[in-house]
MIMAR-475945 format. One record per residue (C-alpha): residue in three letters; x, y, z. Coordinates in nm, 4 decimals, always signed. Example, Ala and Ser with C-alpha at 12.3 -4.5 7.8 and 13.67 -1.06 7.14 Angstrom:
<drenbas>
    r        px        py        pz
  ALA   +1.2300   -0.4500   +0.7800
  SER   +1.3670   -0.1060   +0.7140
</drenbas>
This chain:
<drenbas>
    r        px        py        pz
  MET   -2.6379   +2.0743   -1.3967
  LYS   -2.8667   +1.7523   -1.5501
  ASP   -2.7126   +1.4465   -1.3851
  SER   -2.4850   +1.6289   -1.0809
  LEU   -2.4933   +1.5075   -0.7848
  GLN   -2.2176   +1.5738   -0.5191
  ILE   -2.1663   +1.4234   -0.1652
  ASP   -2.0441   +1.5612   +0.0935
  PHE   -1.7109   +1.4563   +0.1609
  ALA   -1.3979   +1.5464   +0.3263
  HIS   -1.0665   +1.4784   +0.0898
  LYS   -0.7480   +1.4303   +0.3267
  GLN   -0.4334   +1.3530   +0.2361
  THR   -0.2630   +1.0526   +0.3269
  ALA   +0.1165   +0.8621   +0.2545
  HIS   -0.0546   +0.5824   +0.1029
  CYS   -0.3948   +0.4770   -0.0928
  GLU   -0.5515   +0.2014   +0.0636
  ASN   -0.5206   +0.3219   +0.4003
  GLY   -0.6039   +0.6862   +0.2897
  VAL   -0.9462   +0.5651   +0.1205
  VAL   -1.0022   +0.3403   +0.4015
  SER   -0.9330   +0.6178   +0.6765
  ASN   -1.1392   +0.8562   +0.5085
  LEU   -1.4458   +0.6455   +0.4599
  MET   -1.4800   +0.5986   +0.8142
  ARG   -1.3963   +0.9526   +0.9179
  HIS   -1.7201   +1.0133   +0.6498
  ASN   -1.9276   +0.7531   +0.8552
  GLY   -1.8601   +0.9264   +1.1506
  PHE   -1.5768   +0.6850   +1.2701
  GLU   -1.2294   +0.8636   +1.3376
  VAL   -0.9817   +0.6138   +1.2361
  SER   -0.5879   +0.7524   +1.1448
  GLU   -0.4125   +0.6271   +0.8604
  PRO   -0.1544   +0.4040   +1.1207
  MET   -0.4486   +0.3045   +1.2787
  VAL   -0.6051   +0.1411   +0.9622
  PHE   -0.2672   -0.0163   +0.8283
  GLY   -0.1596   -0.1445   +1.1709
  ILE   -0.4530   -0.2819   +1.2659
  GLY   -0.5078   -0.4423   +0.8732
  SER   -0.1859   -0.6039   +0.9453
  GLY   -0.0384   -0.4110   +0.6176
  LEU   +0.3145   -0.4408   +0.7046
  LEU   +0.4806   -0.6918   +0.4958
  PHE   +0.8041   -0.7733   +0.2785
  SER   +0.7840   -1.0236   -0.0163
  TYR   +0.9649   -1.1345   -0.3542
  LEU   +0.7773   -1.2690   -0.5804
  PRO   +1.0193   -1.3780   -0.8681
  PHE   +0.7572   -1.5270   -1.0574
  ILE   +0.5726   -1.2500   -1.1520
  LYS   +0.6745   -0.9963   -1.3489
  VAL   +0.5820   -0.6611   -1.3576
  ASN   +0.7333   -0.3901   -1.6331
  TYR   +0.9842   -0.6533   -1.7347
  ALA   +1.1179   -0.7658   -1.4040
  PRO   +1.0071   -0.9397   -1.0810
  VAL   +0.7519   -0.7991   -0.8115
  PHE   +0.9081   -0.6698   -0.4994
  THR   +0.6471   -0.5676   -0.2056
  TYR   +0.6510   -0.3850   +0.0984
  ARG   +0.3137   -0.4507   +0.2124
  VAL   +0.0239   -0.6725   +0.1786
  ILE   -0.1880   -0.7073   -0.1257
  PRO   -0.4315   -0.4438   -0.2092
  GLY   -0.7819   -0.5195   -0.0466
  LEU   -0.6386   -0.6989   +0.2214
  VAL   -0.5649   -0.4065   +0.4793
  PHE   -0.9466   -0.3104   +0.4615
  SER   -1.0573   -0.6478   +0.4643
  ARG   -0.8699   -0.7380   +0.7773
  PHE   -0.9447   -0.4245   +0.9346
  ALA   -1.3492   -0.4041   +0.9004
  LYS   -1.3022   -0.7704   +1.0360
  ARG   -1.1508   -0.6616   +1.3261
  VAL   -1.3518   -0.3798   +1.4046
  GLY   -1.6679   -0.4833   +1.3331
  VAL   -1.7512   -0.2998   +1.0234
  LYS   -1.9110   -0.5094   +0.6994
  ILE   -1.8035   -0.4156   +0.3534
  LYS   -1.9347   -0.5133   -0.0125
  ARG   -1.6903   -0.5459   -0.3155
  GLU   -1.7956   -0.5762   -0.6347
  LYS   -1.5505   -0.6846   -0.9782
  PHE   -1.7326   -0.6336   -1.3436
  SER   -1.6772   -0.7601   -1.6479
  ASN   -1.9062   -0.5226   -1.8257
  PRO   -1.7813   -0.1506   -1.7779
  LYS   -2.0998   -0.0495   -1.8553
  THR   -2.2730   -0.2550   -1.5442
  ALA   -1.9698   -0.1386   -1.2978
  LYS   -2.1008   +0.2356   -1.4265
  ALA   -2.4379   +0.1860   -1.3721
  ARG   -2.3707   +0.0245   -1.0101
  LEU   -2.0873   +0.2782   -0.9334
  ASP   -2.3888   +0.5973   -1.0362
  GLU   -2.6385   +0.4296   -0.8053
  ASN   -2.4645   +0.4387   -0.5056
  LEU   -2.3752   +0.8042   -0.5829
  ARG   -2.7466   +0.8574   -0.6372
  ASN   -2.7756   +0.6565   -0.2669
  ASP   -2.5394   +0.9283   -0.1560
  ASN   -2.2646   +0.6741   -0.1181
  PRO   -1.8810   +0.7467   -0.1635
  VAL   -1.7183   +0.4206   -0.2710
  GLY   -1.3532   +0.3447   -0.3079
  LEU   -1.2299   +0.1996   -0.6572
  GLN   -0.8963   -0.0128   -0.7581
  VAL   -0.7755   +0.1431   -1.0743
  GLY   -0.4485   +0.1317   -1.2509
  VAL   -0.2104   +0.4175   -1.2653
  TYR   -0.0630   +0.3825   -1.6276
  ASN   -0.3752   +0.6405   -1.7518
  LEU   -0.4357   +0.8253   -1.4284
  ILE   -0.3856   +1.1934   -1.6345
  TYR   -0.3871   +1.3643   -1.2949
  PHE   -0.0479   +1.1772   -1.1923
  PRO   +0.2999   +1.2927   -1.3087
  ASP   +0.4181   +1.1123   -1.5872
  GLU   +0.7312   +0.9793   -1.4052
  TYR   +0.4809   +0.7795   -1.1344
  ARG   +0.2245   +0.6615   -1.4481
  PHE   +0.3244   +0.3241   -1.5090
  HIS   +0.2137   -0.0341   -1.5623
  PHE   +0.0602   -0.0762   -1.1693
  ASN   -0.2711   -0.1479   -1.0728
  ALA   -0.3529   -0.1610   -0.7251
  HIS   -0.4167   +0.1745   -0.7053
  ASN   -0.6941   +0.2708   -0.4374
  MET   -0.9339   +0.6103   -0.4685
  VAL   -1.2757   +0.7051   -0.3742
  VAL   -1.5472   +0.8845   -0.5741
  TYR   -1.7719   +1.1120   -0.4597
  GLY   -2.0121   +1.2551   -0.6794
  LYS   -2.0395   +1.3436   -1.0588
  THR   -2.1288   +1.6493   -1.2963
  GLU   -2.2922   +1.5854   -1.6177
  ASN   -1.9416   +1.4688   -1.7849
  GLU   -1.7248   +1.4182   -1.5198
  TYR   -1.6868   +1.2291   -1.1613
  LEU   -1.5212   +1.3585   -0.8546
  ILE   -1.2710   +1.1844   -0.7263
  SER   -1.0811   +1.1754   -0.4236
  ASP   -0.7214   +1.0436   -0.4525
  PRO   -0.5843   +1.0349   -0.1138
  VAL   -0.2283   +1.0559   -0.1906
  MET   -0.3173   +1.4139   -0.3897
  GLU   -0.3078   +1.7169   -0.1854
  SER   -0.6441   +1.7868   -0.3285
  VAL   -0.9444   +1.6665   -0.5227
  THR   -0.9608   +1.5842   -0.8850
  THR   -1.2251   +1.5217   -1.1847
  LEU   -1.1831   +1.2345   -1.4335
  THR   -1.4116   +1.1909   -1.7262
  ASP   -1.6727   +0.8828   -1.7702
  ARG   -1.4209   +0.7609   -2.0186
  GLN   -1.0795   +0.8267   -1.8263
  LEU   -1.2440   +0.6696   -1.5372
  GLU   -1.3600   +0.3599   -1.7506
  LYS   -0.9868   +0.3216   -1.8519
  VAL   -0.8211   +0.3067   -1.5323
  ARG   -1.1071   +0.0744   -1.3652
  PHE   -1.0622   -0.1788   -1.6637
  ALA   -0.6953   -0.1777   -1.6731
  LYS   -0.5306   -0.4536   -1.8274
  GLY   -0.2271   -0.6806   -1.6660
  ALA   -0.1204   -0.7842   -1.3376
  PHE   -0.3519   -0.7684   -1.0559
  ALA   -0.6151   -0.6276   -1.3361
  PRO   -0.9006   -0.4184   -1.1169
  LYS   -1.1963   -0.5358   -1.3224
  GLY   -1.4109   -0.2442   -1.2162
  HIS   -1.3171   -0.3358   -0.8932
  MET   -1.5499   -0.1065   -0.6259
  TYR   -1.5909   -0.1285   -0.2228
  TYR   -1.7807   +0.0210   +0.0053
  PRO   -1.8741   -0.0148   +0.4127
  THR   -2.2197   -0.1272   +0.4847
  SER   -2.2356   -0.1780   +0.8584
  PHE   -2.0883   -0.0332   +1.1609
  PRO   -2.0622   -0.1312   +1.5116
  GLU   -2.2054   +0.1316   +1.7347
  GLU   -1.8243   +0.1879   +1.8492
  LEU   -1.5204   +0.0388   +1.7129
  GLU   -1.3563   -0.1644   +1.9568
  LEU   -0.9559   -0.1065   +1.8569
  GLU   -0.7774   -0.2620   +2.1541
  LYS   -0.8472   -0.6451   +2.0783
  ALA   -0.8121   -0.5609   +1.7032
  ILE   -0.4816   -0.4023   +1.7688
  VAL   -0.3576   -0.6809   +1.9597
  LYS   -0.4496   -0.8867   +1.6710
  GLY   -0.3094   -0.6697   +1.4057
  ILE   +0.0375   -0.6793   +1.5467
  LYS   +0.0232   -1.0489   +1.6097
  HIS   -0.0628   -1.0665   +1.2556
  THR   +0.1726   -0.9012   +1.1098
  CYS   +0.5138   -1.0286   +1.3196
  ARG   +0.3756   -1.4110   +1.2149
  ASP   +0.4179   -1.2598   +0.8841
  MET   +0.7473   -1.0867   +0.8865
  THR   +0.9278   -1.4140   +1.0931
  ALA   +0.7169   -1.6404   +0.8163
  PRO   +0.9305   -1.9411   +0.7801
  VAL   +0.8483   -1.9308   +0.3849
  PRO   +1.1104   -1.7843   +0.1457
  ILE   +0.8885   -1.5338   -0.0024
  VAL   +0.7537   -1.3320   +0.2789
  GLY   +0.8699   -1.1708   +0.5691
  VAL   +1.2802   -1.1611   +0.6301
  LYS   +1.3601   -1.4750   +0.4432
  ALA   +1.2728   -1.2998   +0.1582
  MET   +1.4670   -1.0197   +0.2085
  ARG   +1.7283   -1.2458   +0.2294
  TRP   +1.6668   -1.4260   -0.0727
  VAL   +1.6451   -1.1179   -0.2362
  ALA   +1.9995   -0.9618   -0.1054
  LYS   +2.1687   -1.3590   -0.1779
  ASN   +1.9894   -1.2670   -0.5823
  ILE   +2.1422   -0.8924   -0.6031
  ARG   +2.4942   -1.0500   -0.5247
  LYS   +2.4724   -1.2833   -0.8078
  TRP   +2.3078   -1.0513   -1.1040
  PRO   +2.5592   -0.8447   -1.2527
  ALA   +2.7528   -1.1745   -1.3603
  GLN   +2.3884   -1.3049   -1.3711
  LEU   +2.1827   -1.1009   -1.5910
  GLY   +2.4610   -0.8632   -1.7288
  ALA   +2.4482   -0.4901   -1.6282
  LYS   +2.1514   -0.3505   -1.8120
  LYS   +1.8986   -0.6100   -1.6570
  ALA   +2.0664   -0.6119   -1.3223
  ASN   +2.0239   -0.2452   -1.3168
  HIS   +1.6909   -0.2645   -1.4181
  TYR   +1.6186   -0.4974   -1.1512
  LEU   +1.7619   -0.3269   -0.8942
  GLY   +1.5304   +0.0055   -1.0278
  GLN   +1.2525   -0.2363   -0.9321
  ILE   +1.3521   -0.2486   -0.5946
  VAL   +1.3697   +0.1192   -0.5673
  ARG   +1.0724   +0.1859   -0.7652
  MET   +0.8465   -0.0744   -0.5630
  GLN   +0.9832   +0.0836   -0.2690
  GLU   +0.9685   +0.4619   -0.3068
  GLU   +0.7316   +0.5242   -0.5921
  ILE   +0.4589   +0.2845   -0.5519
  GLY   +0.2099   +0.4595   -0.2527
  THR   +0.4896   +0.5136   +0.0047
  GLY   +0.7225   +0.2276   -0.0468
  GLY   +0.9375   +0.0384   +0.2175
  GLY   +1.0921   +0.3131   +0.4093
  GLY   +0.7475   +0.5015   +0.3789
  PHE   +0.4992   +0.2028   +0.5252
  ARG   +0.7847   +0.1253   +0.8203
  TYR   +0.7449   +0.5388   +0.8953
  ILE   +0.3690   +0.4716   +0.9002
  TYR   +0.3551   +0.1803   +1.1342
  ALA   +0.6348   +0.3511   +1.3565
  ALA   +0.3338   +0.5879   +1.4091
  PHE   +0.0609   +0.3232   +1.4452
  LEU   +0.2378   +0.2000   +1.7415
  GLN   +0.2934   +0.5274   +1.9021
  GLU   -0.1118   +0.5591   +1.8642
  ALA   -0.1343   +0.2076   +1.9975
  SER   +0.0841   +0.2531   +2.3245
  GLY   -0.1778   +0.4967   +2.3990
  VAL   -0.4904   +0.3222   +2.3699
  LEU   -0.3522   -0.0161   +2.4867
  ASN   -0.1769   +0.1974   +2.7812
  ASN   +0.1629   +0.0048   +2.7200
  GLU   +0.4474   +0.2727   +2.7065
  ASN   +0.6986   -0.0157   +2.5612
  LEU   +0.5305   +0.0885   +2.2334
  LYS   +0.6330   +0.3932   +2.2015
  GLU   +1.0123   +0.2252   +2.2368
  PHE   +0.9218   -0.0343   +1.9474
  SER   +0.7721   +0.2865   +1.7763
  LYS   +1.1012   +0.4723   +1.7701
  GLU   +1.3355   +0.1571   +1.6797
  MET   +1.0950   +0.1265   +1.3479
  THR   +1.1700   +0.4504   +1.2848
  GLU   +1.4923   +0.3726   +1.2366
  ILE   +1.4610   +0.0919   +1.0509
  GLY   +1.2537   +0.3199   +0.8089
  ASP   +1.5449   +0.5671   +0.8016
  ALA   +1.7863   +0.2083   +0.6893
  TRP   +1.5421   +0.1063   +0.4012
  ARG   +1.5939   +0.5109   +0.2934
  ASP   +1.9184   +0.4746   +0.2774
  PHE   +1.9733   +0.1666   +0.1097
  ALA   +1.7064   +0.2927   -0.1522
  LEU   +1.9720   +0.5844   -0.2296
  ASP   +2.2260   +0.3909   -0.2380
  ALA   +2.0672   +0.1571   -0.4512
  SER   +1.9506   +0.4221   -0.7463
  ARG   +2.2716   +0.5885   -0.7022
  ILE   +2.4082   +0.2560   -0.8404
  TYR   +2.1290   +0.2199   -1.1400
  LYS   +2.1542   +0.5549   -1.1944
  ASN   +2.5283   +0.5260   -1.2873
  ARG   +2.4218   +0.2033   -1.5059
  SER   +2.7346   -0.0005   -1.3764
  GLY   +2.7448   -0.3419   -1.3608
  GLU   +3.0221   -0.3738   -1.0851
  SER   +2.9613   -0.5987   -0.8686
  ASP   +3.1399   -0.4034   -0.5645
  GLY   +2.8514   -0.1753   -0.5350
  TYR   +2.5767   -0.4551   -0.5766
  ASN   +2.7468   -0.6537   -0.2846
  LYS   +2.7333   -0.3459   -0.1010
  ILE   +2.3637   -0.2838   -0.0910
  ALA   +2.3586   -0.6728   -0.0482
  ASP   +2.5174   -0.6236   +0.2830
  GLN   +2.2612   -0.3222   +0.3795
  LEU   +1.9880   -0.5700   +0.2768
  TYR   +2.0743   -0.8504   +0.4808
  GLU   +2.1729   -0.6106   +0.8027
  ILE   +1.7726   -0.4650   +0.7888
  ALA   +1.6359   -0.8242   +0.7479
  ARG   +1.8553   -0.9141   +1.0953
  ARG   +1.7225   -0.6013   +1.2442
  GLU   +1.3524   -0.6815   +1.1674
  GLU   +1.3375   -1.0234   +1.2297
  ALA   +1.4835   -0.9107   +1.6315
  PHE   +1.2593   -0.6314   +1.6001
  PHE   +0.9176   -0.8117   +1.5122
  LYS   +1.0204   -1.1548   +1.7303
  LYS   +1.0266   -0.8786   +2.0532
  LEU   +0.7059   -0.7182   +1.9424
  LYS   +0.5247   -1.0432   +1.9625
  LYS   +0.6579   -1.0714   +2.3396
  ALA   +0.5716   -0.6934   +2.4204
  VAL   +0.1563   -0.7558   +2.3205
</drenbas>
């Protein structure tokens, strides 16, 4: 076919998009790095509450660091150089993408999910920080490896432009990124320790919008929402917490499980048996997040504005905050 090119790229499904893109790009370049290892070294785990930013008419609750940071930190800590580009003009963005494909270079893209035609309808909402790899093109379609999907897919020129230039919060502006140089081998030990310490610092930070302090602030607000906002809006806000937790990538519980897998793997690399115990504990905390999401979804699906239910899940969130604070203080000392 005219203008047809396909890079030999191995698609591997992962739990979360950015980790998956990084892990798949690293594997393509000859380095076997698992998704949990990318996430842990990149200090991806977080909790943050941003009431001053609204997405879908509700505040932002996030269970991970801002998009792009995992790859940047991971790359810096293991000695990989990456190039990032944003564009104001879709034609320039397309030309740069095509140039990379001609040079046999698959690239990561940040896109909006609302117009991703291969996503199920219930997952298509205005969220502009999804990641995918483009690894080739035919005459009229781009070849897409989206790590949260089971198999590869395609988008037309127009469809890809639409998601690359989605509008709204965290607008991607054609954001494209790829590694440009690598060390002879990855020095994982130091990178793991740095990654862990950074996450421990973030999660126990003395500011109200991140870490366990942010969890307590959200829990406090949850109690007030029914009286303050009314049943409809309180339910919408609660739905946002669960959606941000369970549907955007892998959410709260999911990120905790990935982090647990990272600690398990890190225990072997660092020869530190303690980390296996931390891995088990983090899995249990992930379970508590999952229970919280389940109970919260029962409340907003029943459309009930009763404060009792809200108080109960606020208690659950306080307890998770207490457990995570103790966990990250102990983990910091263990490395």
